[in-house]
Predicted model as a PDB file, atoms N, CA, C, CB and O in Angstrom, pLDDT in the B-factor column:
MODEL        1                                                                  
ATOM      1  N   MET A   1       1.625 -10.052   7.129  1.00 77.00           N  
ATOM      2  CA  MET A   1       0.653 -11.016   7.572  1.00 77.00           C  
ATOM      3  C   MET A   1      -0.557 -10.348   8.209  1.00 77.00           C  
ATOM      4  CB  MET A   1       1.287 -11.974   8.538  1.00 77.00           C  
ATOM      5  O   MET A   1      -1.673 -10.855   8.091  1.00 77.00           O  
ATOM      6  N   ALA A   2      -0.357  -9.230   8.875  1.00 90.00           N  
ATOM      7  CA  ALA A   2      -1.491  -8.549   9.507  1.00 90.00           C  
ATOM      8  C   ALA A   2      -2.497  -8.085   8.461  1.00 90.00           C  
ATOM      9  CB  ALA A   2      -1.004  -7.352  10.338  1.00 90.00           C  
ATOM     10  O   ALA A   2      -3.706  -8.211   8.654  1.00 90.00           O  
ATOM     11  N   ALA A   3      -1.995  -7.551   7.359  1.00 91.00           N  
ATOM     12  CA  ALA A   3      -2.897  -7.085   6.297  1.00 91.00           C  
ATOM     13  C   ALA A   3      -3.630  -8.272   5.674  1.00 91.00           C  
ATOM     14  CB  ALA A   3      -2.110  -6.305   5.208  1.00 91.00           C  
ATOM     15  O   ALA A   3      -4.822  -8.176   5.381  1.00 91.00           O  
ATOM     16  N   ARG A   4      -2.940  -9.374   5.471  1.00 91.00           N  
ATOM     17  CA  ARG A   4      -3.560 -10.565   4.897  1.00 91.00           C  
ATOM     18  C   ARG A   4      -4.670 -11.076   5.825  1.00 91.00           C  
ATOM     19  CB  ARG A   4      -2.498 -11.672   4.654  1.00 91.00           C  
ATOM     20  O   ARG A   4      -5.754 -11.430   5.361  1.00 91.00           O  
ATOM     21  N   THR A   5      -4.404 -11.113   7.113  1.00 95.00           N  
ATOM     22  CA  THR A   5      -5.415 -11.551   8.084  1.00 95.00           C  
ATOM     23  C   THR A   5      -6.624 -10.629   8.040  1.00 95.00           C  
ATOM     24  CB  THR A   5      -4.825 -11.588   9.511  1.00 95.00           C  
ATOM     25  O   THR A   5      -7.764 -11.091   7.990  1.00 95.00           O  
ATOM     26  N   PHE A   6      -6.375  -9.329   8.059  1.00 95.00           N  
ATOM     27  CA  PHE A   6      -7.479  -8.366   8.023  1.00 95.00           C  
ATOM     28  C   PHE A   6      -8.324  -8.548   6.766  1.00 95.00           C  
ATOM     29  CB  PHE A   6      -6.940  -6.928   8.090  1.00 95.00           C  
ATOM     30  O   PHE A   6      -9.552  -8.600   6.832  1.00 95.00           O  
ATOM     31  N   LEU A   7      -7.657  -8.644   5.630  1.00 95.00           N  
ATOM     32  CA  LEU A   7      -8.384  -8.750   4.360  1.00 95.00           C  
ATOM     33  C   LEU A   7      -9.145 -10.066   4.238  1.00 95.00           C  
ATOM     34  CB  LEU A   7      -7.419  -8.609   3.194  1.00 95.00           C  
ATOM     35  O   LEU A   7     -10.210 -10.111   3.623  1.00 95.00           O  
ATOM     36  N   SER A   8      -8.614 -11.120   4.811  1.00 94.00           N  
ATOM     37  CA  SER A   8      -9.294 -12.413   4.717  1.00 94.00           C  
ATOM     38  C   SER A   8     -10.484 -12.511   5.679  1.00 94.00           C  
ATOM     39  CB  SER A   8      -8.308 -13.541   5.002  1.00 94.00           C  
ATOM     40  O   SER A   8     -11.356 -13.362   5.504  1.00 94.00           O  
ATOM     41  N   GLN A   9     -10.518 -11.649   6.684  1.00 95.00           N  
ATOM     42  CA  GLN A   9     -11.573 -11.723   7.692  1.00 95.00           C  
ATOM     43  C   GLN A   9     -12.631 -10.629   7.557  1.00 95.00           C  
ATOM     44  CB  GLN A   9     -10.964 -11.652   9.056  1.00 95.00           C  
ATOM     45  O   GLN A   9     -13.593 -10.607   8.324  1.00 95.00           O  
ATOM     46  N   ASN A  10     -12.468  -9.734   6.604  1.00 95.00           N  
ATOM     47  CA  ASN A  10     -13.391  -8.615   6.462  1.00 95.00           C  
ATOM     48  C   ASN A  10     -13.868  -8.477   5.025  1.00 95.00           C  
ATOM     49  CB  ASN A  10     -12.731  -7.319   6.922  1.00 95.00           C  
ATOM     50  O   ASN A  10     -13.087  -8.604   4.082  1.00 95.00           O  
ATOM     51  N   ASP A  11     -15.145  -8.218   4.874  1.00 95.00           N  
ATOM     52  CA  ASP A  11     -15.738  -8.019   3.558  1.00 95.00           C  
ATOM     53  C   ASP A  11     -15.687  -6.531   3.227  1.00 95.00           C  
ATOM     54  CB  ASP A  11     -17.205  -8.557   3.509  1.00 95.00           C  
ATOM     55  O   ASP A  11     -16.348  -5.723   3.880  1.00 95.00           O  
ATOM     56  N   LEU A  12     -14.915  -6.177   2.230  1.00 96.00           N  
ATOM     57  CA  LEU A  12     -14.760  -4.770   1.851  1.00 96.00           C  
ATOM     58  C   LEU A  12     -15.611  -4.398   0.639  1.00 96.00           C  
ATOM     59  CB  LEU A  12     -13.299  -4.470   1.559  1.00 96.00           C  
ATOM     60  O   LEU A  12     -15.406  -3.347   0.032  1.00 96.00           O  
ATOM     61  N   THR A  13     -16.542  -5.238   0.297  1.00 96.00           N  
ATOM     62  CA  THR A  13     -17.410  -4.970  -0.844  1.00 96.00           C  
ATOM     63  C   THR A  13     -18.066  -3.603  -0.702  1.00 96.00           C  
ATOM     64  CB  THR A  13     -18.479  -6.065  -0.980  1.00 96.00           C  
ATOM     65  O   THR A  13     -18.710  -3.312   0.306  1.00 96.00           O  
ATOM     66  N   GLY A  14     -17.893  -2.767  -1.726  1.00 96.00           N  
ATOM     67  CA  GLY A  14     -18.491  -1.434  -1.732  1.00 96.00           C  
ATOM     68  C   GLY A  14     -17.737  -0.391  -0.926  1.00 96.00           C  
ATOM     69  O   GLY A  14     -18.122   0.779  -0.926  1.00 96.00           O  
ATOM     70  N   LYS A  15     -16.681  -0.780  -0.245  1.00 96.00           N  
ATOM     71  CA  LYS A  15     -15.885   0.167   0.546  1.00 96.00           C  
ATOM     72  C   LYS A  15     -14.828   0.825  -0.331  1.00 96.00           C  
ATOM     73  CB  LYS A  15     -15.217  -0.544   1.747  1.00 96.00           C  
ATOM     74  O   LYS A  15     -14.319   0.211  -1.269  1.00 96.00           O  
ATOM     75  N   LYS A  16     -14.502   2.073  -0.022  1.00 96.00           N  
ATOM     76  CA  LYS A  16     -13.413   2.771  -0.694  1.00 96.00           C  
ATOM     77  C   LYS A  16     -12.130   2.459   0.069  1.00 96.00           C  
ATOM     78  CB  LYS A  16     -13.677   4.323  -0.769  1.00 96.00           C  
ATOM     79  O   LYS A  16     -12.057   2.627   1.286  1.00 96.00           O  
ATOM     80  N   VAL A  17     -11.119   2.001  -0.671  1.00 96.00           N  
ATOM     81  CA  VAL A  17      -9.892   1.512  -0.051  1.00 96.00           C  
ATOM     82  C   VAL A  17      -8.673   2.152  -0.712  1.00 96.00           C  
ATOM     83  CB  VAL A  17      -9.812  -0.026  -0.146  1.00 96.00           C  
ATOM     84  O   VAL A  17      -8.636   2.348  -1.926  1.00 96.00           O  
ATOM     85  N   VAL A  18      -7.681   2.471   0.114  1.00 97.00           N  
ATOM     86  CA  VAL A  18      -6.383   2.947  -0.354  1.00 97.00           C  
ATOM     87  C   VAL A  18      -5.336   2.010   0.253  1.00 97.00           C  
ATOM     88  CB  VAL A  18      -6.125   4.469   0.051  1.00 97.00           C  
ATOM     89  O   VAL A  18      -5.284   1.835   1.471  1.00 97.00           O  
ATOM     90  N   PHE A  19      -4.516   1.419  -0.590  1.00 96.00           N  
ATOM     91  CA  PHE A  19      -3.456   0.531  -0.118  1.00 96.00           C  
ATOM     92  C   PHE A  19      -2.106   1.200  -0.320  1.00 96.00           C  
ATOM     93  CB  PHE A  19      -3.505  -0.830  -0.852  1.00 96.00           C  
ATOM     94  O   PHE A  19      -1.850   1.821  -1.352  1.00 96.00           O  
ATOM     95  N   PHE A  20      -1.242   1.061   0.690  1.00 95.00           N  
ATOM     96  CA  PHE A  20       0.148   1.481   0.529  1.00 95.00           C  
ATOM     97  C   PHE A  20       1.030   0.468   1.223  1.00 95.00           C  
ATOM     98  CB  PHE A  20       0.387   2.912   1.098  1.00 95.00           C  
ATOM     99  O   PHE A  20       0.569  -0.293   2.074  1.00 95.00           O  
ATOM    100  N   GLN A  21       2.273   0.461   0.866  1.00 94.00           N  
ATOM    101  CA  GLN A  21       3.234  -0.439   1.485  1.00 94.00           C  
ATOM    102  C   GLN A  21       4.560   0.268   1.642  1.00 94.00           C  
ATOM    103  CB  GLN A  21       3.400  -1.725   0.660  1.00 94.00           C  
ATOM    104  O   GLN A  21       4.850   1.227   0.927  1.00 94.00           O  
ATOM    105  N   THR A  22       5.359  -0.200   2.570  1.00 92.00           N  
ATOM    106  CA  THR A  22       6.749   0.228   2.668  1.00 92.00           C  
ATOM    107  C   THR A  22       7.606  -0.990   2.358  1.00 92.00           C  
ATOM    108  CB  THR A  22       7.084   0.829   4.091  1.00 92.00           C  
ATOM    109  O   THR A  22       7.210  -2.126   2.620  1.00 92.00           O  
ATOM    110  N   HIS A  23       8.780  -0.741   1.797  1.00 91.00           N  
ATOM    111  CA  HIS A  23       9.677  -1.842   1.458  1.00 91.00           C  
ATOM    112  C   HIS A  23      11.109  -1.341   1.402  1.00 91.00           C  
ATOM    113  CB  HIS A  23       9.277  -2.485   0.115  1.00 91.00           C  
ATOM    114  O   HIS A  23      11.366  -0.140   1.322  1.00 91.00           O  
ATOM    115  N   GLY A  24      12.023  -2.281   1.444  1.00 91.00           N  
ATOM    116  CA  GLY A  24      13.442  -1.947   1.441  1.00 91.00           C  
ATOM    117  C   GLY A  24      14.118  -2.190   0.110  1.00 91.00           C  
ATOM    118  O   GLY A  24      15.305  -2.514   0.065  1.00 91.00           O  
ATOM    119  N   GLY A  25      13.380  -2.039  -0.974  1.00 87.00           N  
ATOM    120  CA  GLY A  25      13.998  -2.160  -2.286  1.00 87.00           C  
ATOM    121  C   GLY A  25      13.362  -3.206  -3.174  1.00 87.00           C  
ATOM    122  O   GLY A  25      13.664  -3.262  -4.366  1.00 87.00           O  
ATOM    123  N   TRP A  26      12.491  -4.035  -2.627  1.00 85.00           N  
ATOM    124  CA  TRP A  26      11.826  -5.040  -3.447  1.00 85.00           C  
ATOM    125  C   TRP A  26      10.356  -5.062  -3.068  1.00 85.00           C  
ATOM    126  CB  TRP A  26      12.476  -6.449  -3.265  1.00 85.00           C  
ATOM    127  O   TRP A  26       9.979  -5.725  -2.102  1.00 85.00           O  
ATOM    128  N   PRO A  27       9.512  -4.341  -3.817  1.00 84.00           N  
ATOM    129  CA  PRO A  27       8.095  -4.274  -3.459  1.00 84.00           C  
ATOM    130  C   PRO A  27       7.327  -5.560  -3.742  1.00 84.00           C  
ATOM    131  CB  PRO A  27       7.448  -3.145  -4.194  1.00 84.00           C  
ATOM    132  O   PRO A  27       6.222  -5.757  -3.236  1.00 84.00           O  
ATOM    133  N   ALA A  28       7.919  -6.430  -4.554  1.00 87.00           N  
ATOM    134  CA  ALA A  28       7.284  -7.703  -4.923  1.00 87.00           C  
ATOM    135  C   ALA A  28       5.863  -7.469  -5.424  1.00 87.00           C  
ATOM    136  CB  ALA A  28       7.271  -8.671  -3.720  1.00 87.00           C  
ATOM    137  O   ALA A  28       5.628  -6.530  -6.183  1.00 87.00           O  
ATOM    138  N   HIS A  29       4.916  -8.301  -5.016  1.00 92.00           N  
ATOM    139  CA  HIS A  29       3.548  -8.222  -5.519  1.00 92.00           C  
ATOM    140  C   HIS A  29       2.551  -7.958  -4.393  1.00 92.00           C  
ATOM    141  CB  HIS A  29       3.181  -9.510  -6.247  1.00 92.00           C  
ATOM    142  O   HIS A  29       1.371  -8.291  -4.506  1.00 92.00           O  
ATOM    143  N   CYS A  30       3.026  -7.369  -3.330  1.00 93.00           N  
ATOM    144  CA  CYS A  30       2.196  -7.106  -2.154  1.00 93.00           C  
ATOM    145  C   CYS A  30       0.927  -6.315  -2.496  1.00 93.00           C  
ATOM    146  CB  CYS A  30       3.004  -6.350  -1.113  1.00 93.00           C  
ATOM    147  O   CYS A  30      -0.170  -6.712  -2.106  1.00 93.00           O  
ATOM    148  N   LEU A  31       1.068  -5.221  -3.208  1.00 95.00           N  
ATOM    149  CA  LEU A  31      -0.095  -4.383  -3.518  1.00 95.00           C  
ATOM    150  C   LEU A  31      -1.091  -5.131  -4.412  1.00 95.00           C  
ATOM    151  CB  LEU A  31       0.354  -3.075  -4.204  1.00 95.00           C  
ATOM    152  O   LEU A  31      -2.302  -5.042  -4.210  1.00 95.00           O  
ATOM    153  N   LYS A  32      -0.585  -5.852  -5.379  1.00 95.00           N  
ATOM    154  CA  LYS A  32      -1.479  -6.629  -6.253  1.00 95.00           C  
ATOM    155  C   LYS A  32      -2.199  -7.724  -5.464  1.00 95.00           C  
ATOM    156  CB  LYS A  32      -0.683  -7.256  -7.421  1.00 95.00           C  
ATOM    157  O   LYS A  32      -3.375  -7.996  -5.703  1.00 95.00           O  
ATOM    158  N   ASP A  33      -1.498  -8.342  -4.535  1.00 94.00           N  
ATOM    159  CA  ASP A  33      -2.126  -9.366  -3.689  1.00 94.00           C  
ATOM    160  C   ASP A  33      -3.235  -8.755  -2.829  1.00 94.00           C  
ATOM    161  CB  ASP A  33      -1.069 -10.045  -2.788  1.00 94.00           C  
ATOM    162  O   ASP A  33      -4.311  -9.336  -2.691  1.00 94.00           O  
ATOM    163  N   MET A  34      -2.968  -7.592  -2.260  1.00 95.00           N  
ATOM    164  CA  MET A  34      -3.989  -6.936  -1.432  1.00 95.00           C  
ATOM    165  C   MET A  34      -5.207  -6.563  -2.273  1.00 95.00           C  
ATOM    166  CB  MET A  34      -3.409  -5.678  -0.750  1.00 95.00           C  
ATOM    167  O   MET A  34      -6.346  -6.714  -1.830  1.00 95.00           O  
ATOM    168  N   GLU A  35      -4.960  -6.076  -3.485  1.00 95.00           N  
ATOM    169  CA  GLU A  35      -6.077  -5.737  -4.371  1.00 95.00           C  
ATOM    170  C   GLU A  35      -6.943  -6.965  -4.655  1.00 95.00           C  
ATOM    171  CB  GLU A  35      -5.553  -5.142  -5.693  1.00 95.00           C  
ATOM    172  O   GLU A  35      -8.171  -6.882  -4.630  1.00 95.00           O  
ATOM    173  N   LYS A  36      -6.307  -8.096  -4.922  1.00 95.00           N  
ATOM    174  CA  LYS A  36      -7.052  -9.329  -5.186  1.00 95.00           C  
ATOM    175  C   LYS A  36      -7.866  -9.757  -3.969  1.00 95.00           C  
ATOM    176  CB  LYS A  36      -6.096 -10.451  -5.595  1.00 95.00           C  
ATOM    177  O   LYS A  36      -9.011 -10.190  -4.098  1.00 95.00           O  
ATOM    178  N   MET A  37      -7.268  -9.634  -2.796  1.00 95.00           N  
ATOM    179  CA  MET A  37      -7.949 -10.069  -1.573  1.00 95.00           C  
ATOM    180  C   MET A  37      -9.109  -9.157  -1.194  1.00 95.00           C  
ATOM    181  CB  MET A  37      -6.963 -10.132  -0.427  1.00 95.00           C  
ATOM    182  O   MET A  37      -9.994  -9.554  -0.436  1.00 95.00           O  
ATOM    183  N   ALA A  38      -9.104  -7.951  -1.714  1.00 95.00           N  
ATOM    184  CA  ALA A  38     -10.152  -6.976  -1.386  1.00 95.00           C  
ATOM    185  C   ALA A  38     -11.224  -6.969  -2.464  1.00 95.00           C  
ATOM    186  CB  ALA A  38      -9.555  -5.563  -1.222  1.00 95.00           C  
ATOM    187  O   ALA A  38     -11.774  -5.916  -2.786  1.00 95.00           O  
ATOM    188  N   GLY A  39     -11.521  -8.124  -3.017  1.00 89.00           N  
ATOM    189  CA  GLY A  39     -12.519  -8.232  -4.071  1.00 89.00           C  
ATOM    190  C   GLY A  39     -13.808  -7.514  -3.704  1.00 89.00           C  
ATOM    191  O   GLY A  39     -14.322  -7.661  -2.596  1.00 89.00           O  
ATOM    192  N   GLY A  40     -14.314  -6.749  -4.634  1.00 93.00           N  
ATOM    193  CA  GLY A  40     -15.547  -6.005  -4.410  1.00 93.00           C  
ATOM    194  C   GLY A  40     -15.321  -4.612  -3.851  1.00 93.00           C  
ATOM    195  O   GLY A  40     -16.245  -3.798  -3.829  1.00 93.00           O  
ATOM    196  N   ALA A  41     -14.113  -4.325  -3.401  1.00 96.00           N  
ATOM    197  CA  ALA A  41     -13.801  -2.994  -2.877  1.00 96.00           C  
ATOM    198  C   ALA A  41     -13.535  -2.036  -4.035  1.00 96.00           C  
ATOM    199  CB  ALA A  41     -12.578  -3.047  -1.922  1.00 96.00           C  
ATOM    200  O   ALA A  41     -13.136  -2.449  -5.124  1.00 96.00           O  
ATOM    201  N   ASP A  42     -13.761  -0.762  -3.779  1.00 96.00           N  
ATOM    202  CA  ASP A  42     -13.434   0.294  -4.733  1.00 96.00           C  
ATOM    203  C   ASP A  42     -12.043   0.786  -4.364  1.00 96.00           C  
ATOM    204  CB  ASP A  42     -14.501   1.472  -4.712  1.00 96.00           C  
ATOM    205  O   ASP A  42     -11.897   1.599  -3.451  1.00 96.00           O  
ATOM    206  N   ILE A  43     -11.025   0.305  -5.060  1.00 96.00           N  
ATOM    207  CA  ILE A  43      -9.645   0.658  -4.731  1.00 96.00           C  
ATOM    208  C   ILE A  43      -9.318   1.986  -5.392  1.00 96.00           C  
ATOM    209  CB  ILE A  43      -8.647  -0.454  -5.187  1.00 96.00           C  
ATOM    210  O   ILE A  43      -9.213   2.083  -6.615  1.00 96.00           O  
ATOM    211  N   LEU A  44      -9.162   2.996  -4.568  1.00 96.00           N  
ATOM    212  CA  LEU A  44      -8.943   4.350  -5.065  1.00 96.00           C  
ATOM    213  C   LEU A  44      -7.508   4.577  -5.513  1.00 96.00           C  
ATOM    214  CB  LEU A  44      -9.306   5.355  -4.002  1.00 96.00           C  
ATOM    215  O   LEU A  44      -7.256   5.304  -6.474  1.00 96.00           O  
ATOM    216  N   SER A  45      -6.563   3.947  -4.808  1.00 96.00           N  
ATOM    217  CA  SER A  45      -5.165   4.188  -5.120  1.00 96.00           C  
ATOM    218  C   SER A  45      -4.298   3.168  -4.404  1.00 96.00           C  
ATOM    219  CB  SER A  45      -4.753   5.618  -4.732  1.00 96.00           C  
ATOM    220  O   SER A  45      -4.704   2.580  -3.401  1.00 96.00           O  
ATOM    221  N   THR A  46      -3.096   2.966  -4.936  1.00 96.00           N  
ATOM    222  CA  THR A  46      -2.069   2.176  -4.264  1.00 96.00           C  
ATOM    223  C   THR A  46      -0.755   2.940  -4.372  1.00 96.00           C  
ATOM    224  CB  THR A  46      -1.947   0.734  -4.887  1.00 96.00           C  
ATOM    225  O   THR A  46      -0.568   3.744  -5.284  1.00 96.00           O  
ATOM    226  N   TYR A  47       0.154   2.681  -3.430  1.00 96.00           N  
ATOM    227  CA  TYR A  47       1.436   3.389  -3.462  1.00 96.00           C  
ATOM    228  C   TYR A  47       2.475   2.579  -2.690  1.00 96.00           C  
ATOM    229  CB  TYR A  47       1.299   4.825  -2.865  1.00 96.00           C  
ATOM    230  O   TYR A  47       2.178   2.021  -1.634  1.00 96.00           O  
ATOM    231  N   ALA A  48       3.676   2.521  -3.216  1.00 95.00           N  
ATOM    232  CA  ALA A  48       4.791   1.849  -2.563  1.00 95.00           C  
ATOM    233  C   ALA A  48       5.824   2.888  -2.137  1.00 95.00           C  
ATOM    234  CB  ALA A  48       5.428   0.789  -3.502  1.00 95.00           C  
ATOM    235  O   ALA A  48       6.267   3.703  -2.947  1.00 95.00           O  
ATOM    236  N   VAL A  49       6.199   2.853  -0.877  1.00 95.00           N  
ATOM    237  CA  VAL A  49       7.199   3.758  -0.317  1.00 95.00           C  
ATOM    238  C   VAL A  49       8.462   2.950  -0.036  1.00 95.00           C  
ATOM    239  CB  VAL A  49       6.674   4.460   0.986  1.00 95.00           C  
ATOM    240  O   VAL A  49       8.417   1.944   0.672  1.00 95.00           O  
ATOM    241  N   GLN A  50       9.581   3.391  -0.591  1.00 94.00           N  
ATOM    242  CA  GLN A  50      10.825   2.649  -0.434  1.00 94.00           C  
ATOM    243  C   GLN A  50      11.740   3.287   0.602  1.00 94.00           C  
ATOM    244  CB  GLN A  50      11.544   2.551  -1.763  1.00 94.00           C  
ATOM    245  O   GLN A  50      11.971   4.496   0.606  1.00 94.00           O  
ATOM    246  N   PHE A  51      12.252   2.429   1.481  1.00 94.00           N  
ATOM    247  CA  PHE A  51      13.314   2.801   2.414  1.00 94.00           C  
ATOM    248  C   PHE A  51      14.601   2.144   1.938  1.00 94.00           C  
ATOM    249  CB  PHE A  51      12.968   2.373   3.886  1.00 94.00           C  
ATOM    250  O   PHE A  51      14.583   1.376   0.977  1.00 94.00           O  
ATOM    251  N   ASP A  52      15.728   2.437   2.603  1.00 92.00           N  
ATOM    252  CA  ASP A  52      16.996   1.837   2.162  1.00 92.00           C  
ATOM    253  C   ASP A  52      16.939   0.318   2.321  1.00 92.00           C  
ATOM    254  CB  ASP A  52      18.193   2.421   2.968  1.00 92.00           C  
ATOM    255  O   ASP A  52      16.137  -0.214   3.089  1.00 92.00           O  
ATOM    256  N   SER A  53      17.790  -0.351   1.595  1.00 86.00           N  
ATOM    257  CA  SER A  53      17.756  -1.815   1.561  1.00 86.00           C  
ATOM    258  C   SER A  53      18.603  -2.462   2.647  1.00 86.00           C  
ATOM    259  CB  SER A  53      18.218  -2.303   0.218  1.00 86.00           C  
ATOM    260  O   SER A  53      18.754  -3.683   2.668  1.00 86.00           O  
ATOM    261  N   THR A  54      19.153  -1.661   3.544  1.00 84.00           N  
ATOM    262  CA  THR A  54      19.995  -2.221   4.612  1.00 84.00           C  
ATOM    263  C   THR A  54      19.230  -2.378   5.917  1.00 84.00           C  
ATOM    264  CB  THR A  54      21.216  -1.338   4.840  1.00 84.00           C  
ATOM    265  O   THR A  54      19.813  -2.718   6.947  1.00 84.00           O  
ATOM    266  N   GLY A  55      17.934  -2.134   5.876  1.00 79.00           N  
ATOM    267  CA  GLY A  55      17.146  -2.250   7.104  1.00 79.00           C  
ATOM    268  C   GLY A  55      17.132  -0.975   7.924  1.00 79.00           C  
ATOM    269  O   GLY A  55      16.598  -0.950   9.033  1.00 79.00           O  
ATOM    270  N   GLY A  56      17.706   0.064   7.394  1.00 79.00           N  
ATOM    271  CA  GLY A  56      17.750   1.340   8.105  1.00 79.00           C  
ATOM    272  C   GLY A  56      16.471   2.134   7.909  1.00 79.00           C  
ATOM    273  O   GLY A  56      15.475   1.630   7.391  1.00 79.00           O  
ATOM    274  N   ASP A  57      16.522   3.380   8.332  1.00 86.00           N  
ATOM    275  CA  ASP A  57      15.323   4.216   8.265  1.00 86.00           C  
ATOM    276  C   ASP A  57      15.450   5.342   7.244  1.00 86.00           C  
ATOM    277  CB  ASP A  57      15.026   4.801   9.626  1.00 86.00           C  
ATOM    278  O   ASP A  57      14.689   6.308   7.299  1.00 86.00           O  
ATOM    279  N   HIS A  58      16.405   5.232   6.305  1.00 92.00           N  
ATOM    280  CA  HIS A  58      16.574   6.263   5.272  1.00 92.00           C  
ATOM    281  C   HIS A  58      15.486   6.102   4.215  1.00 92.00           C  
ATOM    282  CB  HIS A  58      17.990   6.177   4.621  1.00 92.00           C  
ATOM    283  O   HIS A  58      15.360   5.049   3.589  1.00 92.00           O  
ATOM    284  N   LEU A  59      14.718   7.145   4.031  1.00 94.00           N  
ATOM    285  CA  LEU A  59      13.641   7.153   3.049  1.00 94.00           C  
ATOM    286  C   LEU A  59      14.212   7.377   1.658  1.00 94.00           C  
ATOM    287  CB  LEU A  59      12.598   8.237   3.387  1.00 94.00           C  
ATOM    288  O   LEU A  59      14.847   8.400   1.402  1.00 94.00           O  
ATOM    289  N   GLU A  60      13.990   6.422   0.756  1.00 95.00           N  
ATOM    290  CA  GLU A  60      14.458   6.532  -0.629  1.00 95.00           C  
ATOM    291  C   GLU A  60      13.433   7.243  -1.507  1.00 95.00           C  
ATOM    292  CB  GLU A  60      14.760   5.142  -1.202  1.00 95.00           C  
ATOM    293  O   GLU A  60      13.808   8.025  -2.380  1.00 95.00           O  
ATOM    294  N   THR A  61      12.157   6.986  -1.288  1.00 96.00           N  
ATOM    295  CA  THR A  61      11.105   7.665  -2.045  1.00 96.00           C  
ATOM    296  C   THR A  61      11.085   9.124  -1.588  1.00 96.00           C  
ATOM    297  CB  THR A  61       9.695   6.972  -1.835  1.00 96.00           C  
ATOM    298  O   THR A  61      10.957   9.386  -0.392  1.00 96.00           O  
ATOM    299  N   PRO A  62      11.207  10.066  -2.503  1.00 97.00           N  
ATOM    300  CA  PRO A  62      11.208  11.471  -2.095  1.00 97.00           C  
ATOM    301  C   PRO A  62       9.918  11.829  -1.331  1.00 97.00           C  
ATOM    302  CB  PRO A  62      11.365  12.383  -3.332  1.00 97.00           C  
ATOM    303  O   PRO A  62       8.815  11.489  -1.758  1.00 97.00           O  
ATOM    304  N   LEU A  63      10.080  12.504  -0.222  1.00 97.00           N  
ATOM    305  CA  LEU A  63       8.948  12.900   0.600  1.00 97.00           C  
ATOM    306  C   LEU A  63       7.954  13.729  -0.212  1.00 97.00           C  
ATOM    307  CB  LEU A  63       9.426  13.688   1.826  1.00 97.00           C  
ATOM    308  O   LEU A  63       6.743  13.608  -0.022  1.00 97.00           O  
ATOM    309  N   ALA A  64       8.450  14.557  -1.102  1.00 97.00           N  
ATOM    310  CA  ALA A  64       7.556  15.368  -1.934  1.00 97.00           C  
ATOM    311  C   ALA A  64       6.650  14.482  -2.793  1.00 97.00           C  
ATOM    312  CB  ALA A  64       8.374  16.317  -2.832  1.00 97.00           C  
ATOM    313  O   ALA A  64       5.488  14.819  -3.021  1.00 97.00           O  
ATOM    314  N   ASP A  65       7.175  13.357  -3.268  1.00 97.00           N  
ATOM    315  CA  ASP A  65       6.358  12.420  -4.057  1.00 97.00           C  
ATOM    316  C   ASP A  65       5.251  11.815  -3.202  1.00 97.00           C  
ATOM    317  CB  ASP A  65       7.237  11.298  -4.652  1.00 97.00           C  
ATOM    318  O   ASP A  65       4.109  11.691  -3.645  1.00 97.00           O  
ATOM    319  N   ILE A  66       5.593  11.445  -1.989  1.00 97.00           N  
ATOM    320  CA  ILE A  66       4.603  10.869  -1.077  1.00 97.00           C  
ATOM    321  C   ILE A  66       3.519  11.903  -0.761  1.00 97.00           C  
ATOM    322  CB  ILE A  66       5.282  10.376   0.232  1.00 97.00           C  
ATOM    323  O   ILE A  66       2.329  11.589  -0.764  1.00 97.00           O  
ATOM    324  N   GLU A  67       3.939  13.122  -0.494  1.00 97.00           N  
ATOM    325  CA  GLU A  67       2.976  14.184  -0.184  1.00 97.00           C  
ATOM    326  C   GLU A  67       2.062  14.466  -1.369  1.00 97.00           C  
ATOM    327  CB  GLU A  67       3.707  15.466   0.224  1.00 97.00           C  
ATOM    328  O   GLU A  67       0.865  14.691  -1.188  1.00 97.00           O  
ATOM    329  N   ARG A  68       2.620  14.455  -2.592  1.00 97.00           N  
ATOM    330  CA  ARG A  68       1.799  14.652  -3.786  1.00 97.00           C  
ATOM    331  C   ARG A  68       0.759  13.537  -3.918  1.00 97.00           C  
ATOM    332  CB  ARG A  68       2.686  14.706  -5.046  1.00 97.00           C  
ATOM    333  O   ARG A  68      -0.401  13.799  -4.233  1.00 97.00           O  
ATOM    334  N   TRP A  69       1.181  12.298  -3.676  1.00 97.00           N  
ATOM    335  CA  TRP A  69       0.257  11.173  -3.732  1.00 97.00           C  
ATOM    336  C   TRP A  69      -0.847  11.351  -2.689  1.00 97.00           C  
ATOM    337  CB  TRP A  69       1.006   9.841  -3.509  1.00 97.00           C  
ATOM    338  O   TRP A  69      -2.023  11.137  -2.982  1.00 97.00           O  
ATOM    339  N   MET A  70      -0.473  11.734  -1.495  1.00 96.00           N  
ATOM    340  CA  MET A  70      -1.473  11.927  -0.439  1.00 96.00           C  
ATOM    341  C   MET A  70      -2.478  13.024  -0.800  1.00 96.00           C  
ATOM    342  CB  MET A  70      -0.783  12.273   0.883  1.00 96.00           C  
ATOM    343  O   MET A  70      -3.656  12.915  -0.459  1.00 96.00           O  
ATOM    344  N   GLN A  71      -2.034  14.059  -1.474  1.00 96.00           N  
ATOM    345  CA  GLN A  71      -2.917  15.136  -1.889  1.00 96.00           C  
ATOM    346  C   GLN A  71      -3.960  14.641  -2.899  1.00 96.00           C  
ATOM    347  CB  GLN A  71      -2.100  16.285  -2.488  1.00 96.00           C  
ATOM    348  O   GLN A  71      -5.070  15.170  -2.959  1.00 96.00           O  
ATOM    349  N   THR A  72      -3.606  13.645  -3.675  1.00 95.00           N  
ATOM    350  CA  THR A  72      -4.557  13.114  -4.653  1.00 95.00           C  
ATOM    351  C   THR A  72      -5.701  12.373  -3.967  1.00 95.00           C  
ATOM    352  CB  THR A  72      -3.844  12.181  -5.637  1.00 95.00           C  
ATOM    353  O   THR A  72      -6.737  12.129  -4.585  1.00 95.00           O  
ATOM    354  N   LEU A  73      -5.528  12.017  -2.713  1.00 94.00           N  
ATOM    355  CA  LEU A  73      -6.539  11.246  -1.994  1.00 94.00           C  
ATOM    356  C   LEU A  73      -7.620  12.095  -1.372  1.00 94.00           C  
ATOM    357  CB  LEU A  73      -5.893  10.435  -0.938  1.00 94.00           C  
ATOM    358  O   LEU A  73      -8.629  11.571  -0.899  1.00 94.00           O  
ATOM    359  N   LYS A  74      -7.424  13.393  -1.364  1.00 84.00           N  
ATOM    360  CA  LYS A  74      -8.420  14.284  -0.741  1.00 84.00           C  
ATOM    361  C   LYS A  74      -9.677  14.385  -1.556  1.00 84.00           C  
ATOM    362  CB  LYS A  74      -7.845  15.667  -0.541  1.00 84.00           C  
ATOM    363  O   LYS A  74     -10.608  15.092  -1.170  1.00 84.00           O  
TER     364      LYS A  74                                                      
ENDMDL                                                                          
END                                                                             
């Protein structure tokens, strides 16, 4: 909800934007929704990071994959 509030209250036209999300096994359509709400923005990248589905803090997405994605943003 915080991201939705931010996106609905701010004009990102012409801004460079990177969206990421964390989830516990079901990413749903969060990233696509954020992209739609950021109309006019230059979306450079999106990424979904998965944690375990039991509500714990075990990272399922390999850290090396996340680091590689982050390197592409430089």
